[in-house]
N, C-alpha and C positions, 0 to 999 in steps of 0.2 A: 466349602477352605481354611485354613491349618492357619493358624498365627502366622506366623510365620511369612505367611503370601498378605497376611494382613500389614502387616508389619512392611514389607517391600513395598507395596504397594503407595500405601502409607510416606514414607521415605521420599521417595519418587516426586512427588507433590509438595508444593511448594506457595500454593497459596497461603495457608497457616503460619507462615514465618514471619516475623516481625518486622516491618520496614524497618527504611537505614538509618530514622529519624529513631526510634524504637530504640534498635538496636544499643547505639552508641548513648544512649543514656542510661546513668545505672538506675534508676527506679522502673525506666523501665515504660514512664507515660504513653498512656496512648492518644500521640498526638492526631494523626487522625482521625481519629472521634473527636477531637479535641480543636477541628480547624474541621469540621463539615458543623460541629453549636457554634463556635465562631463567626461561620461568615452568615451565621442566621439571626446570630446577633445572640445567641440564644447565651448570654452571661454564666448565669445561672449552672444552665445541663452541663458548660465549657466548665463552671472551675472546678463542678461533683466530679467530671475525670482526672482532674489532675486530684483531688483529695484522694481520690480511691488507690493511687499508690505513692503520694506523695510523705511523707513525714513533713508536721509545722507546712501545713499546706499557705498559712498568711507569710511565712520570709520567706519561700525559697521559690516562689513566682516571681519574687519580685528581684530575689539580686541572684537567683540561676544562671551561672557563667553560657547555657546553650551551648555545651558540645555537638545539639542533637544539627547545631548547621550546618556542623562544619560537614555532616554524615547526609544532609538536606540533596535530595537523586536532580533538583530544581539545579542544581549551579553548576550543572550539565549544560543547561541548557541558556541560563540567562543569572540566575540570584536568586542563592539560599532564602526561604521562609526566612523571615525576624521571627521565629518562634516566643524565643527572649520579651520582647516586649510586646505582643499576644499575651501571653500566659498576662504580666501586669496590666497592659488593657483592661483583659477579663477578671482577677484582682478589683479590680478599680470601680469596675463599673457592677462587677455580680452584689447581687441582694443578699442569698442566704448562706447560713451557715454550716457547713454539715452538724449532726448528733454526732457524737462517740459514744461508744455506752461501752465502760471497760470492765471487764468481768471480775468476778469477787475475787477481794484480794488475797495473794497466795500467802501463806507466811515466809515468803522471801524476801531477804532484806540483801537488798544493792544499794551499794556506791559510788559516786558517779564524782569524777573530781572535777574544772571546770563550766562553766554554762556557756561557753561559745558553741556554733554553729553542727559542730560534733559532738559534742557531750547531751546535748539540749534533743537531738536525732533518739542520742542511741535513749535519752530520758525518756522519750515519745512511743517510743516502740518497746521497752518493754513493762512503759504502765499500760500499755495498752493490750500486754499479754496477764496483767493481777498481782506482774513484779515492781513490790514496797521499794521503790525508789529513793534516793535523798540525794540529793546538787550542793556537793558544795564549792562557796568560787571569793576570791582572792579578794575581785573587787566588784565593779555594778552586776546585779543578775544580763545577763545577757552577754560579758562580755564584748568581745571585739564588735560583735557587731552593731555597736552604740558608736563606730567606728567608719562606718556607711556615711554616703548620703543622703542627708540625710530628707530629700526631694524624692528616693529611691522606695528608705527604708524611717517610714516615718517610727519616732520611735512608741506611740500610741501601739504598732504589729507590733513593735516587738511586745513591748505588756499585755497584750491581747492576746501572742501565746504561751505568754509565762502564766498569763491566769487560766487560760485551760487547761497546761500540764498543772497545776494547780491541781483542779478538777477531778483529773483525771487521778487525784492522793499520788502528788506529786510532793516530794516535804524540799526546799532550798535552806538553805543554811549559810546565808552572806556574810562576808568580811570571815573569812575562817582560812588562814595559811594552809599550806599544803604539810605539813608539817602536822599539825593541829590534824591534818582531814587523813596523814599515814596514825596516827593516832592513835585511833576510829575503826579500821581497816578492821580489823578482826570481828566486828558486831555484825561487821560485809557475808552474806555466804558469796558476793564475788564485787571484785572495783574497776571501773572504766576509771581510766587517764584520758581527757584532754589533752590530746598534746594543742588544739592552737587555743588552750587555753591560759594567764601569765600566770609567772609565779608557780608553774609543775616542775616535773626537772628535762634537764634541756633532749633525756636520748630513752627511750621503754626500745629495747632490742624487745621486735615481737616475732609471730609466723608470718609471714607475707598474708597468708590465705587468710587466716583465723581470726590474726592481729591480736589474739592468746601470745604471751609472754610466755617468754625462748625459759623461763627461771620459777615461776610463779605462776600452777595452772588458772586461778581463780585470780589471775591478774589481764586483765583485755587496758590496750591504749590504743588510737586511732584521732584524726587531723592534724596528721601528718603536715605539715607546706612544707612539700617535694618543692618546688620554685625558691623557697629561703626571699620572697620579693614580702613587699608589702600591702597585707589584704586592703584590696578596693575595690570598691562598687564590679569595678572593669575585672578582674583578677582573682574575684572572695571562688574559690572554685568547688563545686557542685561535688568531689571527691573526699571536701571534709564530712559534709549531710550523710553519703554511702559512708564513708569510712566507722561513722556512729552506727549507724542501721547493722550493716556487717558484723559487728563487733556486739551488736546488741544480737543477733538470729543467734554467734555461737555463743553469748553465755547462756539462750536461754536455753540450746543446745547440751551444752556443760550441766544446767540442772536440772533437765529434762532426764538425762539418765541417756539419748541415741546421742548418734552417731558427728560429730568434727565436723564433718565432711561429704556424709553421701545425699546427693542428688543436689548441693550447688554448685553445679555446676555453670547452672543459666544466669549466677547473681551478677551483675554489675552485668558493662561492657560487654557485649557479643557479639559474635559474628553472626548479621545472618546468608541462607544462601537463595535468600530474592534473590530474582531479575525483572525486573519492572522495566518493559517498553515504552520509550520515550519519544520513540522517529514519529509520532504523529500529533505532542503538544505544542501548545502555539509559544511562544514567542513572549510572555507576560513580564513591565518591568517592574523592579520595584516597589513598591510603597513608598515614597520616602517619609521620615519621621524626622522633626527636631528638636536637640537638645533631652534630658533627661526624664522629662511631659512624655516623651514616646508618643504611642497612638492614640488618636480617642475612640471610641466606640467603628464609628460607620469605617474610619481607617483598615480600624485591626479588621474587618469583616473585609473587607478588598481585597489584603494582605491574605486572609483564609484562603480567599479566592483560585490565590491558588498553588493550592497545595493540588497535587496531582492526585492524591487517594492511592497511595502507588502499593500496587499488591501488581500478582505475575497476569490473574486471569486473561492468558495468551488466549487459554483454551479454548476461556464463554464468549468470548469477543467474538474468535472466530466458530463457535460451535454450538452461538447462544441462543435458539431456539430452543436445543436437549434439553445441553447442560440448565442455563439457566431458570429453562422454566421449571427444575425440578429446586431452587433457590442454594441453590449449594456450591459444591468445589469436588473434583477426582476425589482428593485425598477425605470430604467428608463423606462421596457416594461410597468410597471402601467403604467405611468401615457401615455407613447405614446396610450395604450389597453384606459385609459377612453376620450384623445382625441378623438380618434378616432367615437369611441360609441357616441357621440355631437352631431357628424357632421349630419348635417341636410343635406345639397346637397354641394358634391365636395366630390376629394379622398380618401377615405379611406385605409390612407398606413398601418393600420396595419392588413388588413386584416388576410393576410399570414400571419404575426407572428401569429395571434391566431390561425388559423388552422393548423398551424405546430406544436405544439407541442402535444407531446404522451400521454400528460397526466398520462404518469407512477410514477409519486410519486419520483422518485432518489435526483432533485432537494432541496425539501423538507425534506430528508432521511439525506441530507449533511448539511445542512441550518443550521448554531445553531439557528435562529428565528423561525426556522420552514417556511418559505418563499413557498407557495406552486403556482407554472405558474400551475399547473394543476387545483387549483381551481378559479384564475381569468382567465382561457383561459377556461376553461366549461361554469363558469359562463359570462362571454364576446360574449359565442356562442349563449347559450340560452336568454341573449337579442336580441341576430341578428336580430337571427330565430322569436324572440316573437314580435320587429320593421319589420320585412319583408325585411333585409337586411345581410343575407347570402346570398352571392354569391352561386346561382345555381346550378354550376360544383366541387361547394367542397366537397361536400359529398353525391350527387346526386349516385355515383357508387356505391356505398358503403351500399347508403341503398337502393336502389338495386337489390343488394344482401342477403341482410338481407331477404325483401318482397317474394325473391325467397323459401328462403330455408324454412318463414315458411309459403309459400301459400300452395296450393292442390297438387303440386305436390310433393312434397320434406317433407311435414312434417303429422308427419303420431304422432298416442303412442298405446302401445300397453303391455298387460299386458304377463306373460313369459305362454306360451302353456301348453297346459287344465289348466290354472287358472284365476279365475276368477275375483282376489282380487292382490295387490301388496304390502308388505309389505318396501319391495328400490321399488325406480328408477332408473335407472342409463339411466343418461342426456348424453351422450359425445360429445354434439358441434353438430353443424354444422362446422368448420375446416377440425375438426379430421371424422367427418363422409365424408366430400367432400373429404380431400387427402385419407385418405387408410381406404376406408368403412369394409375391409374384417376383419380387426383387428377389428371393433367396432361389425363384426360380430360375431368374439373369441369373444372378452376380454366379452361381453353381454352373451357368451354358461357357461362363467366358473365360472361367477359369480355365472351364475344362480348354477352350477355348485357346487360351493367352499363354498357360501359367506349365500348366501339366494336364493331360490328352487321358494319363490315368486317377483322374482328380472325383474320388466316392464319395459319398456324402453320408455325413450322420445324424439324422432330429429327433432328437430327443433337450432331454431338460442333463447342464452337468451337475444334481444333486446341490447347490447353493443353499435351495432352502428349504435344505435338511441337515447342513453346516448350520446354516446362522436362526435356526432356530435349538442348536447346542443338541440333534440327533443324529450322536457323532455315526451308531448303529447303523443305523440308514444311510446315512452319507456312504459310507464305507462296505456297505450293499450296493448302491447306486454305482461306485466305484467304480468295481468286480466285475458289474454287470456290464460300464464302458471299456477296463481295463479288459477279460475273455471276448470283447470282440474286436476290439483292437489291435492286440498283443496275433491272436486267429488271423489278421488282414499280412502280418507283416511287425505291427509298432514304424503305419506309417506316420510322414511329419502331420501337422494336424495344423489345418487354418483357419483362425478363430475370426467371427466378426462380433464378439462377445469378452468387452476386461472380464468381465463377474465368471463367464465361463472360461477365459485366462488359465485363470487364479486357484478355480476348483478344476481342475483337469491336470492343472501344474502338483496339487497333493498326492491324488488317485492315479494315474500310469510314468510309473517311476522310469525316468530318462527321455520321456515325451519329447516332443523337436515339433513346441510350439510360433507359429508363425500370423501375426494379427490380418486380416484379409487388406485391412489399410495399408500398412507397409508391400502387399504384395500392388496392390493398387498405386500408388505411390511414385512416379517415374517409368509404371509404363505406358508406350506408344499406343498402343492398343485398346484407352478408357474408351466409352462412345463417347459424344459428344453431345448433347442434347440443343434442338434448336430453342427450346428456354432459354430468353435475357438471364444472365446468372450474376450481370451487374452489379454492386452494391456495397453496403457495410453490415456483416453480421457478428455476433459475438455467438464464438464457443462454450458450448457449456460442457465440459470435460466430464463423465464419470467419477463415480470415486474411485473404483475399483482401476481406474489408469493413475490415479496420483504418484505412482508411480514408475512407469507405462512414459519414460518420455520419449521416447523412437516413438510410438503410438501417438501421442501428442505431439509428436511434428507431422508427421504423419498426414497427418488429419489435416493437418491446417496448409501443410503442398498443397491439398488435391482439392482446398479450399481456393485457395489465393489458384491457384492452376485454368479454376473456371470465375478467373477475371473481379474475383470479389475481395472483397480489401477486410480486417477482421481488425475491429478492437474491444482488446479482451477485460473480461469481467476482472469483479476486484478478487475476486476469489474463482480463478484458475487453475489451471498448473495443480502441483501439489500442493494450491492450498485450497482447488474446487473443494465442493460440500454436494451432496447427498440427496438424491432429487426423494427422498421417503421413501425409497421400495427398499434398498438394501434394508439389513438386517431386519427383513419383516417389518417394519418400523408401521408401515399401509394395516398391520393385517391389527398385532400389540396394543395399537394409538392411534386411529384413524383422525385424528384432531390431526398430534402434532406431523404424521404426515402432512397433512393439507399447509398447516402454515408452515411447511419446512418448502413448497413447495412454490409457496407462491412468497416468501422470503426473495426464491432463487430468480422468480418470474422478474422480478423489482428491481435487479441488480443494471439494470439497461435496457430502457426502448427499443432498442434492434431486435429486431428478425434473433431470432438464437439456429445452430446447429445442434447436433448433436448429433455421439455413435456410438450411443448406445437404445435400445431399442425402448426400453424401458421409459428414461428419461424421457426424452421426448414426448411419446406417451402420456405422463404424467404431467409437462410443461402442455403439451395439449388441451388433455383438460381443465389445468387452472389456468386459462387464456390467452396462452402464446403462444404467438406464432414460430413453428420452428420444424428448420425442418433435418434430417435424418437423413446425414453423408452420401446414403444412397442416392437420395433423389436427386441430389447433381446431377449423374448422371446418368442412374432409371430409374428420371420420378414418371409417378402411379397416375398424376391427376396435373392437369397445367398451372392449378397454384399447391404445390403439397405445402406447403408453409401453413398451407389452415386445411390439412387433412387433420379430422377427430381423432381424436382418443378409441380404439379397436372396442375396449373394454372385454372386460372379460371376460362373458360370452357369446361373442363373438374370436377374443385369440382359441379360445378350445371349435369352436367350429371350424374357422383356418386349420389348424396344427389339422387336426383330423380330413377334413377333407386336400389342404395339404399332401396328406402318405397315401389320399387318395386318387388323387390324382399324380401326384409320381411313380407309385405303385404300379394305373393303367387298371383302377378300381373306377373311372368317374373319379368327379364331381360334384361338391356338394353341397359350399359356402356359400353360394349367396338362394341356397332355396329358401321361403320360411317353415320357417318351426309346425309340424301337424302334432295332431295325438294320435292314438292308438286305432281311431274313430275314424281319421281323417278332418277331422278341424282345423283350420284356421290360428296361428295363435298369431294375435297382435299385440304387442307392444310398444306406445308411441316413444321417442323416443328419451322425453325427457324423463317418464318415469322409469324405462332402463338406468337409466344413470341412479334416476333416485336412488333405488333397491340393489342396483349394483356394488354404492354405497351403503350399504348394510349387506355385503356378502352374499345378498340370491342374483344365481343364472335364472340363466332363463332353460336351463336342464333340472331345475327344483320345479321349477313354473311348471316344466313336463312331465314332474315328478307327481308333481303332485293332481294337475289333471285325465294321467294315467289314470292313480287310482280311482275317482270322483267318477270316468265314463266306465270302471270296469265294478265300480262295488256295489254287489249285488245288492248290501244292507246300505242302498248310499247315506251316510252324512253329513248332508253339509244346510247352509242357515240359506236363506230369502232373506230382501228386504223390500217389502214391496214398495215405497218409499221412493226406491234411486231406483229402484226394476233391475236389480243386478243379482250375484250370485256368491259366497263366501265356500270355500274347500279350501280343506285342511286332510297336510297327511303327514305322517317323521319317520321318511327312507331310514334315518338313520342316530344317532346323537342330537340332529334337529328337528322340529317339528316348524314345520311351515304353512303359511294359510294365502292365498290369493283368491281376492276380490275382483270379480272379471263380471261382461255383458254378454250376455250372448247371440249373437248375430250369426247372418246366412251366414252357413260353411264357417264362421269361422266363433274362434273367441277372444273377447277386448279387453286386456289385462288392466287391470285402471289401480292395482295397489298390489305389495304381498307384500309380509311380517312373519319373523319368527322368533321362534323363543327354543332356548335349548331345557327347561325347568318340563317335567312331569307332568301332566292331569288327571288323577285319580279322579274318574266320576267317582260323588256323592251313588248311594245306593235308598236312603232311609230319606233324601229330600228334604231336611232342616231346614227354615224361613231362615234369608242371609238379611244380611241390611239392604237395606236402600239401593241399588249401583244408580252415583247420576252419569256415567256417560255413557249408560245403556243406549245403541243408538235407539230412534224410535221406528214402528216398520220393520222390529229386527223379528226373525221367527224360523223356527227348524223348520230348511225344508221336508225333510223325508212324512212327516209331522203336521206339518203345518200350524205347530202348536207353539201359543207368543212364549218367550225365555223370563224365567223369574230368577231373582238373585236367592240360589241355596247355597248353603254351606261344602264346598271342597275342600278335596287335599291337592296341594300339589306337589312338588320334590328334585332336591337335587342333591349330587354327591353325599349320597346320604342324609339331607335332609332333608325335614316337608314339616307345612305348613302347612296350618286351617284360613284357607282362602274363601270369601263370599263371590259366585263369580255365574255373571247369567248361562243357566242349566235349560233345559228343555228339559219335563216330569215326563214325558212320555216316552220317550227313549233313553233320557239320561245324555245327549249331548250334549257337552259343553263351550262355549263360544271365548275364544281370548280376544279380545281387541288390540285392533293395531296401538291406540294408545298406553295401555295397560304391559303388551309385551316390549315394545319398547321405551317403553318407561322404568315401571316401577320394578316389571319385572328385570329386564335390560341389569338395575339397581345391582339387585337382591343375590344374579348371579353370579356380577361381580363379584361380589361381598363374601359368597362362601366359598367360589374359582381364589382367594387370594386368602384363606383359613387353613 
């Protein structure tokens, strides 16, 4: 990622923009944080926030004319927060006072005329930068501050701050006229004139930005009473104090020899780009107070509770499962991803962040500036793939599923029976075919009968996994294969049953005409009408890839209502719909997050759902939600399709292969029990299958282990005499699979399966290792019948190698990896190494 791309992404995110109140405050007080402390009555911590930016905090917190209140967004709902009164309450109730530590004094002297608020502010800021400051005052130190209501600003508070200034090294010269001050002017390297102090000049022409005199470069002035009115506790302008700070900043820059203007565009009152949604905020009346006494601490806390804590956060609220889980916001994530991509050696901590985005576009939809985490993360994935930095396990399983769907066992294309051309092509997608092949067969027959008799079929994967994984070359290769086939058929229009397929095919087939199956069905009088009762109310779960497809969304709803079913919309429906956790391959890269995503989706409504994405339906069903596919309303496969279970990855693979065999006339084997080469049945109970598939272990992987077990002349396996089970293992490619089973009559009953990516390098010298606590009792080598002992071995992964004590047979050298080790420490270390 180029730096310019990072800047462009950052510019779109307004989460870090200041709140309206902070932007309206010349000193940029963090009012949100202040309110968060006040609501908890943490006055010391609240006052610390004020001290962070305010000069003379004891004085200013009591007399501030709070321009922030006029900018408070609550006034659009009810009334602005009483920020000024809460600052007074905080100042009156806090117990601690910040300790300031001025730097060593410089040999630079600054003279200040007057001890009004602007002059004292300038003295405060300059003293804390190490300048030697001398304040001259014609009358009482504190000037017009003494004219304020003593109930609001007691004399003791003024004296407290004057004493603090003296501790900073500020020298005060009272009872000195302006003429005397001018006589001493030359002994100072810079001079400030406080126009809010009596006895000074009537006017000093200055540059409005820097407050530097237009005629004398060493002279500065501030504290201009622009309103020309008598100063009172109600009208005292905080602008006076800010003019003192602005002048002090200018003097420091001049004396330090740096630019007077560079980098000062954020000083004072600024405009914020923040946009806050208050549509869901409740009306809360202002907490009233009486007289100058203001709030007591209890009422101040209640008033602070009205603070909205305004920020943008639209995307975080919409996609809170993903965006909130990484404790940040898109602007911050852009910086983390930029830094992650720049790392040559070291831990790449943002890998999981990058690969956990579902690429669904919800954030972009709700963002006022169209910030797209999908674009950011997809770009990062492509760069990681190009630089060979993508963790091997992130998408390998999903890409394997795509390869299977597009492999010789599953992919096929054919024209309608008794035809040799196709005016239209039905592209059901691998997920619908894998989940409900009989429905695909029925829909294709219906299309040929009612839409176009010359409707062919292409059964395969559209390439979405490759696209989502950032593997652009593989995606283009898949697209070119489809393009060649499609063009050889004369570029017919394509009817899709999957909105993800529609998106992908539009990317690879130039000029393609794509129509949704559900738009073809809506309004078609020849739809089947099953006998099953279909009344009631449901919620529609729109797939994220249908977010911008209004026509398909409406067609699905029309189909549901045509069956007499009422629809109660989910809060996040239509363009605001949420991903099911499959999109973007989140399920592969971050299974725990994907589980949280789908669980949250199930909890949006107590109603049964209807989905029109096969994977959405299956994932909802797996999470325990009664969910029908829209096709279940017209071609139901059971009496209660809403209770149909997720077939799982292994079943989908068998369904895809069986569908091709059936459609191409080679028989069907979708319902057969898997067999080993020796004819042994493989029996896996449903709960066991679900558990191991959660770890991306398929029945086909178990078949390979058992085939190797049966064919291995020098059989390497283990037996557990106590449980009467056997454990076999095999590494067909990048992953080593282990299977624990019981041998039955002509069958293997699978009890567990686990895997690891690390390569075990068996020891040859058999040096005794440390005792292994979790070594199973009764476990021994199946070939040698010898017990296992702890031996120093080596394991390796991604060019790293470790010495590890592992159970090993000292007779044949076979090493045992327990499921606890594989799922625990091994998996943990593999993840660490992949992120390096």
